[in-house]
LOMAR-143148 format. One record per residue (C-alpha): residue number from 0; x, z, y. Coordinates in nm, 4 decimals. Layout:
! LOMAR-143148
REC seq     east       up    north
REC NUM        X        Z        Y
...
***
This chain:
! LOMAR-143148
REC seq     east       up    north
REC   0   1.0115   0.5001   2.3343
REC   1   1.3916   0.4994   2.3240
REC   2   1.3794   0.5974   1.9583
REC   3   1.1875   0.2760   1.8833
REC   4   1.4235   0.0571   2.0891
REC   5   1.7217   0.1975   1.9010
REC   6   1.5794   0.1115   1.5583
REC   7   1.6815  -0.1913   1.3580
REC   8   1.4236  -0.4658   1.2991
REC   9   1.3164  -0.3611   0.9464
REC  10   1.2489  -0.0057   1.0645
REC  11   1.0562  -0.1342   1.3666
REC  12   0.8379  -0.3413   1.1335
REC  13   0.7731  -0.0316   0.9227
REC  14   0.6668   0.1685   1.2287
REC  15   0.4449  -0.1179   1.3444
REC  16   0.2836  -0.1264   0.9993
REC  17   0.2017   0.2444   1.0279
REC  18   0.0656   0.2006   1.3802
REC  19  -0.1538  -0.0860   1.2568
REC  20  -0.3461   0.1464   1.0239
REC  21  -0.5694   0.3060   1.2910
REC  22  -0.6380  -0.0385   1.4408
REC  23  -0.7303  -0.1709   1.0983
REC  24  -0.9720   0.1190   1.0444
REC  25  -1.1263   0.0971   1.3910
REC  26  -1.1967  -0.2738   1.3555
REC  27  -1.3224  -0.2272   1.0001
REC  28  -1.5847   0.0166   1.1255
REC  29  -1.6891  -0.1465   1.4537
REC  30  -1.6450  -0.5208   1.4062
REC  31  -1.9461  -0.7485   1.4151
REC  32  -1.9838  -1.1233   1.3659
REC  33  -1.6680  -1.3315   1.3831
REC  34  -1.4720  -1.0182   1.4757
REC  35  -1.5153  -0.9008   1.1157
REC  36  -1.2049  -1.1115   1.0489
REC  37  -0.9926  -0.8700   1.2552
REC  38  -0.9458  -0.6092   0.9785
REC  39  -0.8415  -0.8890   0.7414
REC  40  -0.5921  -1.0268   0.9927
REC  41  -0.4496  -0.6828   1.0753
REC  42  -0.4164  -0.5833   0.7101
REC  43  -0.2642  -0.9183   0.6114
REC  44  -0.0122  -0.9045   0.8953
REC  45   0.0818  -0.5490   0.8004
REC  46   0.1200  -0.6471   0.4347
REC  47   0.3420  -0.9417   0.5259
REC  48   0.5675  -0.7159   0.7341
REC  49   0.6324  -0.5165   0.4167
REC  50   0.7892  -0.8156   0.2470
REC  51   0.9723  -0.9243   0.5612
REC  52   1.1254  -0.5867   0.6462
REC  53   1.2572  -0.5397   0.2919
REC  54   1.4051  -0.8885   0.2869
REC  55   1.5758  -0.8457   0.6252
REC  56   1.7072  -0.4982   0.5367
REC  57   1.8690  -0.6249   0.2153
REC  58   1.9918  -0.9545   0.3640
REC  59   2.1526  -0.7980   0.6707
REC  60   2.2558  -0.4719   0.5032
REC  61   2.0282  -0.2710   0.7347
REC  62   1.9115  -0.0211   0.4742
REC  63   1.8710   0.3249   0.6300
REC  64   1.7509   0.6654   0.5125
REC  65   1.4562   0.6285   0.7511
REC  66   1.3645   0.2954   0.5889
REC  67   1.4067   0.4287   0.2348
REC  68   1.1608   0.7066   0.3134
REC  69   0.9179   0.5443   0.5550
REC  70   0.8792   0.1959   0.4033
REC  71   0.7153   0.3115   0.0781
REC  72   0.5189   0.5734   0.2710
REC  73   0.3877   0.3055   0.5087
REC  74   0.2735   0.0981   0.2095
REC  75   0.0937   0.3936   0.0549
REC  76  -0.0709   0.4884   0.3847
REC  77  -0.1888   0.1324   0.4436
REC  78  -0.3324   0.0753   0.0970
REC  79  -0.4825   0.4234   0.0636
REC  80  -0.6451   0.3967   0.4072
REC  81  -0.8043   0.0676   0.3039
REC  82  -0.9260   0.2007  -0.0307
REC  83  -1.0723   0.5172   0.1237
REC  84  -1.2464   0.3102   0.3916
REC  85  -1.3906   0.0817   0.1223
REC  86  -1.5570   0.3826  -0.0404
REC  87  -1.7120   0.4782   0.2929
REC  88  -1.8488   0.1297   0.3592
REC  89  -1.9727   0.0915   0.0014
REC  90  -1.7298  -0.1651  -0.1379
REC  91  -1.5593   0.0562  -0.4004
REC  92  -1.6523   0.3539  -0.6156
REC  93  -1.4764   0.6788  -0.5361
REC  94  -1.3446   0.7272  -0.8916
REC  95  -1.1350   0.4112  -0.8544
REC  96  -0.9805   0.5367  -0.5326
REC  97  -0.9184   0.8808  -0.6839
REC  98  -0.7189   0.7169  -0.9663
REC  99  -0.5180   0.5081  -0.7189
REC 100  -0.4403   0.7973  -0.4853
REC 101  -0.3694   1.0379  -0.7732
REC 102  -0.1081   0.7986  -0.9071
REC 103   0.0579   0.7790  -0.5665
REC 104   0.0704   1.1587  -0.5329
REC 105   0.2001   1.1959  -0.8883
REC 106   0.4789   0.9425  -0.8445
REC 107   0.5713   1.0760  -0.4994
REC 108   0.5848   1.4298  -0.6357
REC 109   0.7968   1.3144  -0.9253
REC 110   1.0348   1.1397  -0.6853
REC 111   1.0599   1.4545  -0.4745
REC 112   1.1418   1.6607  -0.7841
REC 113   1.4066   1.4083  -0.8856
REC 114   1.5579   1.4080  -0.5367
REC 115   1.5768   1.7885  -0.5423
REC 116   1.7930   1.7500  -0.8541
REC 117   2.0094   1.4854  -0.6867
REC 118   1.8577   1.2009  -0.8878
REC 119   1.7378   0.8800  -0.7255
REC 120   1.4674   0.6942  -0.9144
REC 121   1.4229   0.3269  -0.8360
REC 122   1.0810   0.1657  -0.8313
REC 123   0.9907   0.0021  -1.1601
REC 124   0.8596  -0.3536  -1.1967
REC 125   0.5136  -0.2240  -1.2929
REC 126   0.4890  -0.0492  -0.9568
REC 127   0.5722  -0.3688  -0.7710
REC 128   0.3134  -0.5672  -0.9689
REC 129   0.0587  -0.2885  -0.9077
REC 130   0.1209  -0.3085  -0.5339
REC 131   0.0760  -0.6867  -0.5292
REC 132  -0.2549  -0.6631  -0.7148
REC 133  -0.3747  -0.3793  -0.4922
REC 134  -0.3013  -0.5946  -0.1874
REC 135  -0.4838  -0.8900  -0.3448
REC 136  -0.7869  -0.6699  -0.4160
REC 137  -0.7879  -0.5421  -0.0578
REC 138  -0.7694  -0.8966   0.0820
REC 139  -1.0523  -1.0142  -0.1473
REC 140  -1.2697  -0.7209  -0.0383
REC 141  -1.1877  -0.7918   0.3270
REC 142  -1.2745  -1.1586   0.2797
REC 143  -1.6077  -1.0440   0.1357
REC 144  -1.6514  -0.8055   0.4275
REC 145  -1.6294  -1.0898   0.6799
REC 146  -1.9608  -1.2212   0.5532
REC 147  -1.8242  -1.5732   0.5394
REC 148  -1.7060  -1.5459   0.1789
REC 149  -1.8930  -1.4039  -0.1148
REC 150  -1.6992  -1.2781  -0.4105
REC 151  -1.9484  -1.1413  -0.6595
REC 152  -1.8891  -0.8599  -0.9058
REC 153  -1.7977  -1.1356  -1.1482
REC 154  -1.4782  -1.1790  -0.9428
REC 155  -1.4220  -0.8342  -0.7963
REC 156  -1.5037  -0.6367  -1.1125
REC 157  -1.2215  -0.7826  -1.3241
REC 158  -0.9787  -0.7553  -1.0308
REC 159  -1.0684  -0.3880  -0.9894
REC 160  -1.0170  -0.3378  -1.3642
REC 161  -0.6710  -0.5010  -1.3446
REC 162  -0.5784  -0.2827  -1.0456
REC 163  -0.6891   0.0361  -1.2240
REC 164  -0.5053  -0.0665  -1.5422
REC 165  -0.1863  -0.1507  -1.3506
REC 166  -0.2137   0.1712  -1.1485
REC 167  -0.2384   0.3858  -1.4618
REC 168   0.0230   0.1837  -1.6517
REC 169   0.2764   0.1871  -1.3686
REC 170   0.2319   0.5614  -1.3163
REC 171   0.2575   0.6420  -1.6883
REC 172   0.5609   0.4148  -1.7308
REC 173   0.7283   0.5713  -1.4295
REC 174   0.6827   0.9226  -1.5668
REC 175   0.7730   0.8277  -1.9245
REC 176   1.0947   0.6524  -1.8242
REC 177   1.2037   0.9580  -1.6260
REC 178   1.0813   1.2477  -1.8396
REC 179   1.4297   1.4014  -1.8433
REC 180   1.3693   1.4993  -1.4789
REC 181   1.1234   1.7639  -1.6001
REC 182   1.3878   1.9367  -1.8139
***
């Protein structure tokens, strides 16, 4: 546990976000009644730590190599875990999740290729907007899951369509803007 104590606050928040994923999944699968709010609370808290750790790291100049690598990975793990779980519990179609996860693998692979050539590629605005809408979709589905709110397909369908469109657009834009990496 010394390694955790020696970390700065943004990195601790990133590790906590990763550790929250199994808790989120456990409560998603076993919660009954009022406890069905637990996955929503855990996911929301984890999502908020993403914004907080980035803000603190930039504000206090606490940006580290660990944070540069683990923060985006933590986000991907959290969102992908939620989307995969939603397929299992019947809230999303698998083709939607395959598109989302494929984009993440594609962009991560592209970043790895760029890094191997000594090139650092910053996140593009489309990727940030995509992430926000993915988080909104997850929260809406989790609100539905509680049983206390009912968002029909009239609400969820268009939100899913926006998420898929932003996922494809952000991935395509990312690749297009950095095509010279493939040369």
